[in-house]
N, CA, C and O atoms as a GROMACS GRO file, in nm:
protein
  564
    1MET      N    1   3.436  -0.490   0.792
    1MET     CA    2   3.535  -0.573   0.750
    1MET      C    3   3.567  -0.570   0.626
    1MET      O    4   3.470  -0.555   0.552
    2LYS      N    5   3.710  -0.583   0.550
    2LYS     CA    6   3.714  -0.576   0.419
    2LYS      C    7   3.728  -0.718   0.386
    2LYS      O    8   3.794  -0.802   0.446
    3THR      N    9   3.646  -0.736   0.264
    3THR     CA   10   3.697  -0.904   0.188
    3THR      C   11   3.725  -0.869   0.090
    3THR      O   12   3.692  -0.764   0.037
    4GLN      N   13   3.806  -0.970   0.041
    4GLN     CA   14   3.878  -0.999  -0.095
    4GLN      C   15   3.802  -1.125  -0.161
    4GLN      O   16   3.814  -1.238  -0.114
    5VAL      N   17   3.704  -1.090  -0.302
    5VAL     CA   18   3.670  -1.148  -0.412
    5VAL      C   19   3.708  -1.155  -0.512
    5VAL      O   20   3.738  -1.055  -0.578
    6ASP      N   21   3.720  -1.285  -0.555
    6ASP     CA   22   3.828  -1.257  -0.724
    6ASP      C   23   3.645  -1.248  -0.824
    6ASP      O   24   3.536  -1.303  -0.810
    7VAL      N   25   3.700  -1.156  -0.909
    7VAL     CA   26   3.625  -1.148  -1.004
    7VAL      C   27   3.648  -1.206  -1.127
    7VAL      O   28   3.759  -1.200  -1.179
    8LEU      N   29   3.544  -1.269  -1.186
    8LEU     CA   30   3.585  -1.286  -1.341
    8LEU      C   31   3.546  -1.191  -1.443
    8LEU      O   32   3.446  -1.133  -1.401
    9THR      N   33   3.576  -1.155  -1.542
    9THR     CA   34   3.553  -1.010  -1.638
    9THR      C   35   3.594  -1.097  -1.725
    9THR      O   36   3.663  -1.199  -1.726
   10TYR      N   37   3.503  -0.997  -1.836
   10TYR     CA   38   3.556  -1.007  -2.035
   10TYR      C   39   3.682  -1.012  -2.058
   10TYR      O   40   3.753  -0.967  -1.969
   11PRO      N   41   3.743  -1.064  -2.172
   11PRO     CA   42   3.713  -1.188  -2.240
   11PRO      C   43   3.753  -1.284  -2.126
   11PRO      O   44   3.655  -1.359  -2.132
   12SER      N   45   3.834  -1.337  -2.022
   12SER     CA   46   3.853  -1.421  -1.935
   12SER      C   47   3.977  -1.380  -1.835
   12SER      O   48   4.056  -1.456  -1.779
   13SER      N   49   3.974  -1.298  -1.833
   13SER     CA   50   4.078  -1.216  -1.741
   13SER      C   51   4.013  -1.245  -1.585
   13SER      O   52   3.896  -1.280  -1.570
   14LYS      N   53   4.112  -1.223  -1.468
   14LYS     CA   54   4.040  -1.213  -1.362
   14LYS      C   55   4.122  -1.089  -1.318
   14LYS      O   56   4.229  -1.044  -1.357
   15ALA      N   57   4.011  -1.041  -1.198
   15ALA     CA   58   4.047  -0.969  -1.111
   15ALA      C   59   4.059  -0.930  -0.985
   15ALA      O   60   3.941  -0.902  -0.966
   16ARG      N   61   4.108  -0.908  -0.891
   16ARG     CA   62   4.084  -0.917  -0.720
   16ARG      C   63   4.007  -0.766  -0.663
   16ARG      O   64   4.062  -0.657  -0.656
   17LEU      N   65   3.897  -0.791  -0.633
   17LEU     CA   66   3.807  -0.701  -0.565
   17LEU      C   67   3.814  -0.682  -0.431
   17LEU      O   68   3.760  -0.782  -0.383
   18GLU      N   69   3.847  -0.613  -0.346
   18GLU     CA   70   3.814  -0.557  -0.250
   18GLU      C   71   3.710  -0.483  -0.211
   18GLU      O   72   3.672  -0.375  -0.255
   19VAL      N   73   3.653  -0.571  -0.098
   19VAL     CA   74   3.488  -0.489  -0.059
   19VAL      C   75   3.442  -0.505   0.049
   19VAL      O   76   3.462  -0.609   0.112
   20GLU      N   77   3.374  -0.410   0.091
   20GLU     CA   78   3.302  -0.354   0.256
   20GLU      C   79   3.180  -0.483   0.285
   20GLU      O   80   3.075  -0.487   0.220
   21ALA      N   81   3.206  -0.562   0.370
   21ALA     CA   82   3.112  -0.684   0.372
   21ALA      C   83   3.082  -0.649   0.574
   21ALA      O   84   3.151  -0.648   0.676
   22ASP      N   85   2.928  -0.625   0.534
   22ASP     CA   86   2.869  -0.648   0.682
   22ASP      C   87   2.887  -0.804   0.752
   22ASP      O   88   2.849  -0.909   0.700
   23GLU      N   89   2.962  -0.790   0.895
   23GLU     CA   90   2.965  -0.923   0.948
   23GLU      C   91   2.865  -0.986   0.999
   23GLU      O   92   2.884  -1.096   1.052
   24ARG      N   93   2.711  -0.917   0.994
   24ARG     CA   94   2.619  -0.935   1.009
   24ARG      C   95   2.501  -0.981   0.968
   24ARG      O   96   2.392  -0.985   1.025
   25THR      N   97   2.557  -1.035   0.801
   25THR     CA   98   2.462  -1.067   0.712
   25THR      C   99   2.319  -1.132   0.755
   25THR      O  100   2.305  -1.220   0.839
   26GLY      N  101   2.223  -1.072   0.684
   26GLY     CA  102   2.085  -1.125   0.676
   26GLY      C  103   1.993  -1.072   0.826
   26GLY      O  104   1.880  -1.104   0.861
   27VAL      N  105   2.100  -0.972   0.897
   27VAL     CA  106   2.044  -0.853   0.983
   27VAL      C  107   1.986  -0.773   0.901
   27VAL      O  108   2.036  -0.724   0.799
   28VAL      N  109   1.837  -0.752   0.959
   28VAL     CA  110   1.761  -0.644   0.889
   28VAL      C  111   1.732  -0.544   0.996
   28VAL      O  112   1.657  -0.562   1.091
   29GLU      N  113   1.812  -0.420   0.963
   29GLU     CA  114   1.803  -0.294   1.022
   29GLU      C  115   1.667  -0.202   1.058
   29GLU      O  116   1.564  -0.195   0.990
   30ARG      N  117   1.689  -0.147   1.157
   30ARG     CA  118   1.536  -0.066   1.189
   30ARG      C  119   1.504   0.017   1.120
   30ARG      O  120   1.401   0.080   1.146
   31GLY      N  121   1.588   0.051   0.993
   31GLY     CA  122   1.536   0.169   0.914
   31GLY      C  123   1.465   0.072   0.816
   31GLY      O  124   1.362   0.114   0.763
   32GLU      N  125   1.506  -0.047   0.788
   32GLU     CA  126   1.442  -0.135   0.698
   32GLU      C  127   1.342  -0.194   0.685
   32GLU      O  128   1.297  -0.250   0.584
   33TRP      N  129   1.280  -0.180   0.839
   33TRP     CA  130   1.185  -0.205   0.891
   33TRP      C  131   1.112  -0.153   0.863
   33TRP      O  132   1.004  -0.197   0.823
   34ILE      N  133   1.152  -0.001   0.879
   34ILE     CA  134   1.031   0.112   0.885
   34ILE      C  135   1.018   0.140   0.729
   34ILE      O  136   0.922   0.206   0.692
   35PHE      N  137   1.059   0.119   0.688
   35PHE     CA  138   1.091   0.155   0.469
   35PHE      C  139   0.988   0.062   0.491
   35PHE      O  140   0.876   0.112   0.492
   36ALA      N  141   0.996  -0.060   0.507
   36ALA     CA  142   0.899  -0.186   0.437
   36ALA      C  143   0.756  -0.162   0.505
   36ALA      O  144   0.646  -0.173   0.450
   37LEU      N  145   0.784  -0.124   0.649
   37LEU     CA  146   0.599  -0.122   0.683
   37LEU      C  147   0.534   0.035   0.634
   37LEU      O  148   0.416   0.068   0.622
   38SER      N  149   0.649   0.108   0.611
   38SER     CA  150   0.568   0.267   0.570
   38SER      C  151   0.513   0.254   0.461
   38SER      O  152   0.416   0.320   0.423
   39THR      N  153   0.588   0.140   0.379
   39THR     CA  154   0.565   0.184   0.206
   39THR      C  155   0.469   0.067   0.225
   39THR      O  156   0.360   0.118   0.199
   40THR      N  157   0.448  -0.060   0.255
   40THR     CA  158   0.295  -0.158   0.293
   40THR      C  159   0.194  -0.058   0.334
   40THR      O  160   0.096  -0.056   0.259
   41LEU      N  161   0.192   0.011   0.416
   41LEU     CA  162   0.122   0.104   0.490
   41LEU      C  163   0.028   0.197   0.374
   41LEU      O  164  -0.094   0.209   0.363
   42LEU      N  165   0.167   0.268   0.278
   42LEU     CA  166   0.094   0.390   0.165
   42LEU      C  167   0.054   0.270   0.034
   42LEU      O  168  -0.028   0.308  -0.050
   43VAL      N  169   0.090   0.184   0.026
   43VAL     CA  170   0.040   0.075  -0.108
   43VAL      C  171  -0.098   0.034  -0.046
   43VAL      O  172  -0.170  -0.014  -0.134
   44LEU      N  173  -0.164   0.038   0.087
   44LEU     CA  174  -0.252   0.011   0.147
   44LEU      C  175  -0.340   0.060   0.122
   44LEU      O  176  -0.443   0.028   0.063
   45VAL      N  177  -0.279   0.199   0.194
   45VAL     CA  178  -0.388   0.346   0.156
   45VAL      C  179  -0.455   0.371   0.033
   45VAL      O  180  -0.577   0.371   0.014
   46LEU      N  181  -0.360   0.392  -0.052
   46LEU     CA  182  -0.365   0.397  -0.218
   46LEU      C  183  -0.461   0.304  -0.237
   46LEU      O  184  -0.550   0.363  -0.297
   47THR      N  185  -0.496   0.183  -0.219
   47THR     CA  186  -0.534   0.087  -0.289
   47THR      C  187  -0.696   0.079  -0.213
   47THR      O  188  -0.789   0.010  -0.256
   48SER      N  189  -0.701   0.146  -0.124
   48SER     CA  190  -0.825   0.064  -0.006
   48SER      C  191  -0.893   0.272  -0.108
   48SER      O  192  -1.011   0.306  -0.100
   49LEU      N  193  -0.819   0.333  -0.161
   49LEU     CA  194  -0.950   0.449  -0.188
   49LEU      C  195  -1.059   0.417  -0.287
   49LEU      O  196  -1.176   0.432  -0.252
   50PRO      N  197  -1.023   0.367  -0.427
   50PRO     CA  198  -1.139   0.318  -0.501
   50PRO      C  199  -1.232   0.229  -0.393
   50PRO      O  200  -1.347   0.267  -0.414
   51TYR      N  201  -1.233   0.168  -0.329
   51TYR     CA  202  -1.283   0.080  -0.258
   51TYR      C  203  -1.392   0.195  -0.136
   51TYR      O  204  -1.514   0.189  -0.125
   52LEU      N  205  -1.310   0.277  -0.070
   52LEU     CA  206  -1.380   0.395   0.017
   52LEU      C  207  -1.477   0.488  -0.069
   52LEU      O  208  -1.581   0.529  -0.017
   53PHE      N  209  -1.450   0.518  -0.184
   53PHE     CA  210  -1.518   0.607  -0.306
   53PHE      C  211  -1.621   0.551  -0.330
   53PHE      O  212  -1.723   0.618  -0.308
   54ALA      N  213  -1.635   0.443  -0.372
   54ALA     CA  214  -1.748   0.292  -0.398
   54ALA      C  215  -1.847   0.350  -0.281
   54ALA      O  216  -1.941   0.429  -0.291
   55TYR      N  217  -1.798   0.291  -0.179
   55TYR     CA  218  -1.882   0.297  -0.103
   55TYR      C  219  -1.955   0.412  -0.056
   55TYR      O  220  -2.077   0.430  -0.056
   56TRP      N  221  -1.854   0.496  -0.012
   56TRP     CA  222  -1.927   0.629  -0.021
   56TRP      C  223  -2.055   0.692  -0.064
   56TRP      O  224  -2.151   0.739  -0.002
   57THR      N  225  -2.019   0.673  -0.221
   57THR     CA  226  -2.104   0.749  -0.278
   57THR      C  227  -2.200   0.673  -0.403
   57THR      O  228  -2.237   0.709  -0.514
   58ALA      N  229  -2.220   0.539  -0.312
   58ALA     CA  230  -2.321   0.458  -0.345
   58ALA      C  231  -2.435   0.516  -0.318
   58ALA      O  232  -2.437   0.542  -0.198
   59PRO      N  233  -2.570   0.562  -0.394
   59PRO     CA  234  -2.702   0.563  -0.433
   59PRO      C  235  -2.756   0.539  -0.286
   59PRO      O  236  -2.680   0.479  -0.210
   60ALA      N  237  -2.859   0.573  -0.246
   60ALA     CA  238  -2.937   0.524  -0.123
   60ALA      C  239  -3.004   0.395  -0.122
   60ALA      O  240  -3.024   0.322  -0.026
   61ASP      N  241  -3.045   0.373  -0.281
   61ASP     CA  242  -3.109   0.266  -0.310
   61ASP      C  243  -3.078   0.165  -0.333
   61ASP      O  244  -3.154   0.073  -0.364
   62LYS      N  245  -2.919   0.160  -0.320
   62LYS     CA  246  -2.764   0.101  -0.384
   62LYS      C  247  -2.718   0.044  -0.296
   62LYS      O  248  -2.749   0.106  -0.194
   63GLN      N  249  -2.621  -0.096  -0.256
   63GLN     CA  250  -2.527  -0.088  -0.128
   63GLN      C  251  -2.427  -0.142  -0.259
   63GLN      O  252  -2.459  -0.210  -0.356
   64PHE      N  253  -2.327  -0.098  -0.231
   64PHE     CA  254  -2.173  -0.135  -0.253
   64PHE      C  255  -2.135  -0.290  -0.245
   64PHE      O  256  -2.103  -0.338  -0.136
   65MET      N  257  -2.139  -0.353  -0.337
   65MET     CA  258  -2.095  -0.513  -0.262
   65MET      C  259  -1.940  -0.530  -0.208
   65MET      O  260  -1.904  -0.627  -0.141
   66GLY      N  261  -1.858  -0.427  -0.246
   66GLY     CA  262  -1.717  -0.428  -0.230
   66GLY      C  263  -1.619  -0.533  -0.284
   66GLY      O  264  -1.536  -0.611  -0.237
   67ILE      N  265  -1.692  -0.483  -0.464
   67ILE     CA  266  -1.553  -0.554  -0.557
   67ILE      C  267  -1.581  -0.416  -0.686
   67ILE      O  268  -1.676  -0.376  -0.754
   68VAL      N  269  -1.458  -0.387  -0.668
   68VAL     CA  270  -1.420  -0.274  -0.827
   68VAL      C  271  -1.367  -0.384  -0.916
   68VAL      O  272  -1.423  -0.346  -1.019
   69LEU      N  273  -1.315  -0.468  -0.945
   69LEU     CA  274  -1.243  -0.552  -1.046
   69LEU      C  275  -1.293  -0.670  -1.040
   69LEU      O  276  -1.378  -0.717  -0.965
   70ASN      N  277  -1.224  -0.722  -1.142
   70ASN     CA  278  -1.280  -0.937  -1.151
   70ASN      C  279  -1.418  -0.978  -1.100
   70ASN      O  280  -1.450  -1.062  -1.015
   71ILE      N  281  -1.498  -0.884  -1.187
   71ILE     CA  282  -1.608  -0.929  -1.124
   71ILE      C  283  -1.713  -1.088  -1.140
   71ILE      O  284  -1.805  -1.118  -1.062
   72PRO      N  285  -1.674  -1.158  -1.242
   72PRO     CA  286  -1.688  -1.294  -1.288
   72PRO      C  287  -1.620  -1.398  -1.148
   72PRO      O  288  -1.670  -1.494  -1.090
   73ASP      N  289  -1.472  -1.316  -1.126
   73ASP     CA  290  -1.436  -1.383  -1.002
   73ASP      C  291  -1.529  -1.372  -0.879
   73ASP      O  292  -1.613  -1.453  -0.839
   74HIS      N  293  -1.507  -1.303  -0.850
   74HIS     CA  294  -1.564  -1.250  -0.709
   74HIS      C  295  -1.699  -1.350  -0.696
   74HIS      O  296  -1.714  -1.422  -0.598
   75MET      N  297  -1.819  -1.343  -0.834
   75MET     CA  298  -1.901  -1.392  -0.764
   75MET      C  299  -1.884  -1.544  -0.775
   75MET      O  300  -1.996  -1.595  -0.772
   76GLN      N  301  -1.798  -1.629  -0.786
   76GLN     CA  302  -1.727  -1.735  -0.780
   76GLN      C  303  -1.675  -1.775  -0.596
   76GLN      O  304  -1.693  -1.869  -0.518
   77TYR      N  305  -1.624  -1.680  -0.593
   77TYR     CA  306  -1.577  -1.632  -0.457
   77TYR      C  307  -1.699  -1.642  -0.324
   77TYR      O  308  -1.714  -1.717  -0.227
   78PHE      N  309  -1.763  -1.542  -0.372
   78PHE     CA  310  -1.896  -1.510  -0.319
   78PHE      C  311  -2.004  -1.628  -0.253
   78PHE      O  312  -2.064  -1.634  -0.146
   79SER      N  313  -1.997  -1.735  -0.395
   79SER     CA  314  -2.052  -1.846  -0.404
   79SER      C  315  -1.993  -1.938  -0.288
   79SER      O  316  -2.062  -1.965  -0.189
   80TRP      N  317  -1.842  -1.993  -0.306
   80TRP     CA  318  -1.787  -2.024  -0.214
   80TRP      C  319  -1.805  -2.010  -0.046
   80TRP      O  320  -1.821  -2.087   0.049
   81PHE      N  321  -1.790  -1.832  -0.074
   81PHE     CA  322  -1.772  -1.804   0.075
   81PHE      C  323  -1.897  -1.789   0.195
   81PHE      O  324  -1.900  -1.772   0.317
   82ARG      N  325  -2.007  -1.808   0.075
   82ARG     CA  326  -2.124  -1.832   0.159
   82ARG      C  327  -2.178  -1.974   0.181
   82ARG      O  328  -2.246  -2.007   0.278
   83GLU      N  329  -2.133  -2.070   0.061
   83GLU     CA  330  -2.129  -2.252   0.110
   83GLU      C  331  -2.060  -2.289   0.192
   83GLU      O  332  -2.097  -2.378   0.268
   84PHE      N  333  -1.942  -2.232   0.200
   84PHE     CA  334  -1.870  -2.271   0.271
   84PHE      C  335  -1.858  -2.224   0.451
   84PHE      O  336  -1.785  -2.291   0.524
   85MET      N  337  -1.934  -2.108   0.507
   85MET     CA  338  -1.986  -2.087   0.598
   85MET      C  339  -2.083  -2.186   0.720
   85MET      O  340  -2.107  -2.172   0.839
   86THR      N  341  -2.133  -2.324   0.582
   86THR     CA  342  -2.184  -2.399   0.664
   86THR      C  343  -2.158  -2.503   0.673
   86THR      O  344  -2.190  -2.571   0.770
   87GLN      N  345  -2.077  -2.554   0.550
   87GLN     CA  346  -2.062  -2.658   0.462
   87GLN      C  347  -1.926  -2.639   0.465
   87GLN      O  348  -1.862  -2.534   0.470
   88ASN      N  349  -1.861  -2.848   0.459
   88ASN     CA  350  -1.693  -2.861   0.407
   88ASN      C  351  -1.695  -2.837   0.275
   88ASN      O  352  -1.606  -2.759   0.239
   89LEU      N  353  -1.792  -2.892   0.158
   89LEU     CA  354  -1.810  -2.886   0.002
   89LEU      C  355  -1.841  -2.785  -0.064
   89LEU      O  356  -1.900  -2.691  -0.010
   90SER      N  357  -1.817  -2.784  -0.158
   90SER     CA  358  -1.963  -2.706  -0.181
   90SER      C  359  -2.010  -2.744  -0.378
   90SER      O  360  -1.942  -2.804  -0.461
   91ALA      N  361  -2.125  -2.691  -0.390
   91ALA     CA  362  -2.162  -2.719  -0.552
   91ALA      C  363  -2.093  -2.650  -0.649
   91ALA      O  364  -1.973  -2.647  -0.618
   92ASN      N  365  -2.116  -2.593  -0.754
   92ASN     CA  366  -2.095  -2.533  -0.831
   92ASN      C  367  -2.213  -2.452  -0.834
   92ASN      O  368  -2.306  -2.509  -0.892
   93LYS      N  369  -2.236  -2.356  -0.796
   93LYS     CA  370  -2.370  -2.251  -0.818
   93LYS      C  371  -2.361  -2.188  -0.954
   93LYS      O  372  -2.452  -2.107  -0.968
   94LEU      N  373  -2.301  -2.194  -1.035
   94LEU     CA  374  -2.264  -2.110  -1.139
   94LEU      C  375  -2.283  -2.172  -1.235
   94LEU      O  376  -2.204  -2.157  -1.328
   95THR      N  377  -2.387  -2.256  -1.248
   95THR     CA  378  -2.420  -2.356  -1.338
   95THR      C  379  -2.591  -2.409  -1.332
   95THR      O  380  -2.623  -2.482  -1.239
   96PRO      N  381  -2.687  -2.372  -1.427
   96PRO     CA  382  -2.774  -2.420  -1.418
   96PRO      C  383  -2.829  -2.582  -1.387
   96PRO      O  384  -2.936  -2.629  -1.350
   97GLU      N  385  -2.721  -2.629  -1.415
   97GLU     CA  386  -2.687  -2.818  -1.400
   97GLU      C  387  -2.700  -2.822  -1.269
   97GLU      O  388  -2.660  -2.730  -1.197
   98THR      N  389  -2.784  -2.981  -1.205
   98THR     CA  390  -2.746  -2.966  -1.076
   98THR      C  391  -2.632  -3.051  -1.096
   98THR      O  392  -2.597  -3.125  -1.188
   99ASN      N  393  -2.580  -3.018  -0.977
   99ASN     CA  394  -2.431  -3.105  -0.925
   99ASN      C  395  -2.436  -3.122  -0.790
   99ASN      O  396  -2.507  -3.059  -0.712
  100GLN      N  397  -2.356  -3.212  -0.764
  100GLN     CA  398  -2.308  -3.202  -0.636
  100GLN      C  399  -2.187  -3.177  -0.548
  100GLN      O  400  -2.076  -3.223  -0.576
  101PRO      N  401  -2.210  -3.107  -0.446
  101PRO     CA  402  -2.100  -3.060  -0.352
  101PRO      C  403  -1.965  -3.143  -0.343
  101PRO      O  404  -1.948  -3.224  -0.252
  102VAL      N  405  -1.861  -3.116  -0.452
  102VAL     CA  406  -1.737  -3.187  -0.457
  102VAL      C  407  -1.622  -3.056  -0.419
  102VAL      O  408  -1.540  -3.082  -0.332
  103PHE      N  409  -1.617  -2.946  -0.469
  103PHE     CA  410  -1.560  -2.886  -0.454
  103PHE      C  411  -1.504  -2.795  -0.319
  103PHE      O  412  -1.584  -2.734  -0.248
  104PHE      N  413  -1.372  -2.793  -0.295
  104PHE     CA  414  -1.326  -2.718  -0.176
  104PHE      C  415  -1.245  -2.652  -0.207
  104PHE      O  416  -1.180  -2.677  -0.308
  105ASN      N  417  -1.220  -2.546  -0.132
  105ASN     CA  418  -1.121  -2.444  -0.144
  105ASN      C  419  -1.025  -2.415  -0.005
  105ASN      O  420  -1.063  -2.335   0.080
  106LEU      N  421  -0.964  -2.450   0.001
  106LEU     CA  422  -0.924  -2.431   0.164
  106LEU      C  423  -0.940  -2.259   0.171
  106LEU      O  424  -1.039  -2.228   0.236
  107LEU      N  425  -0.867  -2.148   0.122
  107LEU     CA  426  -0.890  -2.002   0.160
  107LEU      C  427  -1.001  -1.982   0.199
  107LEU      O  428  -1.040  -1.937   0.307
  108TRP      N  429  -1.097  -2.042   0.038
  108TRP     CA  430  -1.251  -1.955   0.088
  108TRP      C  431  -1.310  -2.052   0.193
  108TRP      O  432  -1.396  -1.991   0.256
  109TRP      N  433  -1.296  -2.185   0.237
  109TRP     CA  434  -1.324  -2.245   0.339
  109TRP      C  435  -1.281  -2.156   0.488
  109TRP      O  436  -1.356  -2.134   0.584
  110SER      N  437  -1.185  -2.127   0.478
  110SER     CA  438  -1.116  -2.064   0.612
  110SER      C  439  -1.168  -1.921   0.615
  110SER      O  440  -1.144  -1.885   0.730
  111LEU      N  441  -1.222  -1.826   0.555
  111LEU     CA  442  -1.306  -1.721   0.549
  111LEU      C  443  -1.397  -1.763   0.577
  111LEU      O  444  -1.428  -1.759   0.696
  112GLY      N  445  -1.478  -1.819   0.486
  112GLY     CA  446  -1.620  -1.857   0.522
  112GLY      C  447  -1.678  -1.881   0.686
  112GLY      O  448  -1.773  -1.828   0.743
  113ARG      N  449  -1.565  -1.999   0.741
  113ARG     CA  450  -1.584  -2.053   0.874
  113ARG      C  451  -1.526  -1.926   0.960
  113ARG      O  452  -1.572  -1.938   1.074
  114LEU      N  453  -1.436  -1.800   0.950
  114LEU     CA  454  -1.419  -1.759   0.981
  114LEU      C  455  -1.510  -1.630   0.992
  114LEU      O  456  -1.541  -1.589   1.104
  115GLY      N  457  -1.553  -1.567   0.882
  115GLY     CA  458  -1.684  -1.495   0.873
  115GLY      C  459  -1.790  -1.531   0.931
  115GLY      O  460  -1.881  -1.449   0.945
  116ALA      N  461  -1.803  -1.678   0.984
  116ALA     CA  462  -1.934  -1.714   1.004
  116ALA      C  463  -1.940  -1.662   1.121
  116ALA      O  464  -2.031  -1.584   1.150
  117PHE      N  465  -1.808  -1.710   1.241
  117PHE     CA  466  -1.776  -1.713   1.330
  117PHE      C  467  -1.765  -1.549   1.408
  117PHE      O  468  -1.778  -1.525   1.528
  118LEU      N  469  -1.742  -1.470   1.315
  118LEU     CA  470  -1.716  -1.333   1.332
  118LEU      C  471  -1.830  -1.268   1.353
  118LEU      O  472  -1.848  -1.172   1.429
  119GLY      N  473  -1.973  -1.370   1.222
  119GLY     CA  474  -2.079  -1.269   1.182
  119GLY      C  475  -2.088  -1.184   1.051
  119GLY      O  476  -2.184  -1.129   0.998
  120VAL      N  477  -1.942  -1.193   1.015
  120VAL     CA  478  -1.915  -1.038   0.951
  120VAL      C  479  -1.975  -1.114   0.768
  120VAL      O  480  -2.020  -1.229   0.766
  121GLY      N  481  -1.968  -1.066   0.692
  121GLY     CA  482  -2.019  -1.094   0.532
  121GLY      C  483  -1.869  -1.075   0.441
  121GLY      O  484  -1.756  -1.068   0.489
  122TYR      N  485  -1.898  -1.070   0.333
  122TYR     CA  486  -1.794  -1.125   0.240
  122TYR      C  487  -1.690  -0.991   0.194
  122TYR      O  488  -1.570  -0.992   0.168
  123ALA      N  489  -1.807  -0.859   0.196
  123ALA     CA  490  -1.653  -0.747   0.171
  123ALA      C  491  -1.578  -0.753   0.264
  123ALA      O  492  -1.458  -0.763   0.237
  124VAL      N  493  -1.620  -0.748   0.406
  124VAL     CA  494  -1.494  -0.722   0.526
  124VAL      C  495  -1.400  -0.835   0.530
  124VAL      O  496  -1.288  -0.813   0.576
  125MET      N  497  -1.439  -0.994   0.473
  125MET     CA  498  -1.383  -1.040   0.497
  125MET      C  499  -1.234  -1.069   0.362
  125MET      O  500  -1.121  -1.117   0.370
  126TYR      N  501  -1.305  -1.017   0.264
  126TYR     CA  502  -1.252  -0.998   0.163
  126TYR      C  503  -1.117  -0.896   0.199
  126TYR      O  504  -0.997  -0.923   0.198
  127GLN      N  505  -1.179  -0.786   0.225
  127GLN     CA  506  -1.059  -0.692   0.265
  127GLN      C  507  -0.999  -0.719   0.392
  127GLN      O  508  -0.878  -0.701   0.372
  128ALA      N  509  -1.014  -0.748   0.496
  128ALA     CA  510  -0.955  -0.840   0.583
  128ALA      C  511  -0.798  -0.946   0.485
  128ALA      O  512  -0.679  -0.916   0.493
  129LEU      N  513  -0.840  -1.033   0.426
  129LEU     CA  514  -0.778  -1.105   0.332
  129LEU      C  515  -0.646  -1.035   0.232
  129LEU      O  516  -0.532  -1.079   0.223
  130ARG      N  517  -0.724  -0.875   0.142
  130ARG     CA  518  -0.622  -0.814   0.097
  130ARG      C  519  -0.511  -0.770   0.209
  130ARG      O  520  -0.389  -0.779   0.192
  131TRP      N  521  -0.578  -0.719   0.329
  131TRP     CA  522  -0.474  -0.619   0.385
  131TRP      C  523  -0.344  -0.727   0.445
  131TRP      O  524  -0.224  -0.708   0.468
  132ILE      N  525  -0.416  -0.820   0.453
  132ILE     CA  526  -0.333  -0.969   0.593
  132ILE      C  527  -0.203  -0.965   0.454
  132ILE      O  528  -0.086  -0.927   0.463
  133SER      N  529  -0.291  -1.032   0.306
  133SER     CA  530  -0.168  -1.144   0.227
  133SER      C  531  -0.106  -0.964   0.211
  133SER      O  532   0.006  -0.977   0.261
  134ALA      N  533  -0.117  -0.834   0.176
  134ALA     CA  534  -0.032  -0.742   0.130
  134ALA      C  535   0.084  -0.746   0.197
  134ALA      O  536   0.200  -0.762   0.159
  135ILE      N  537   0.009  -0.718   0.364
  135ILE     CA  538   0.166  -0.704   0.444
  135ILE      C  539   0.237  -0.799   0.430
  135ILE      O  540   0.354  -0.779   0.400
  136LEU      N  541   0.177  -0.964   0.452
  136LEU     CA  542   0.271  -1.059   0.469
  136LEU      C  543   0.410  -1.056   0.320
  136LEU      O  544   0.533  -1.067   0.312
  137PHE      N  545   0.305  -1.036   0.237
  137PHE     CA  546   0.399  -1.002   0.111
  137PHE      C  547   0.483  -0.910   0.044
  137PHE      O  548   0.566  -0.924  -0.047
  138MET      N  549   0.430  -0.782   0.129
  138MET     CA  550   0.528  -0.634   0.113
  138MET      C  551   0.656  -0.684   0.202
  138MET      O  552   0.764  -0.631   0.179
  139LEU      N  553   0.646  -0.786   0.304
  139LEU     CA  554   0.738  -0.778   0.470
  139LEU      C  555   0.834  -0.878   0.398
  139LEU      O  556   0.955  -0.864   0.414
  140LEU      N  557   0.784  -0.979   0.318
  140LEU     CA  558   0.883  -1.113   0.288
  140LEU      C  559   0.951  -1.046   0.199
  140LEU      O  560   1.071  -1.032   0.221
  141VAL      N  561   0.889  -0.983   0.067
  141VAL     CA  562   0.972  -0.975  -0.036
  141VAL      C  563   1.077  -0.874  -0.039
  141VAL      O  564   1.154  -0.868  -0.135
   0.00000   0.00000   0.00000
């Protein structure tokens, strides 16, 4: 279907432009889905390589904890994950001062509860979160 569109050009003249328009606007073609899914899978596989390398090359007397960057942030996430496995509120465990459990984080509460239900630890839940959020992000963008 051909549509005519008014186009404003610089300095202030008008031009008429005829463009091809698809009547099915907003419809995602099968090829677009395949491209989005294959790109997502490629990105996830490539970003998993550092984790796999660290896991496979860890010395026998050491354990890879599932973290390759942002160590201080992940210590807080470890704390929340562990606390939320059994409680609804968390205390700040990264301070020597005594404090009441007043912190709530819906994401880590959900992951803690799901991890406790499934019997898996932080590293597995973090990778599941990474994969699921990356798939949703890549498909929605």
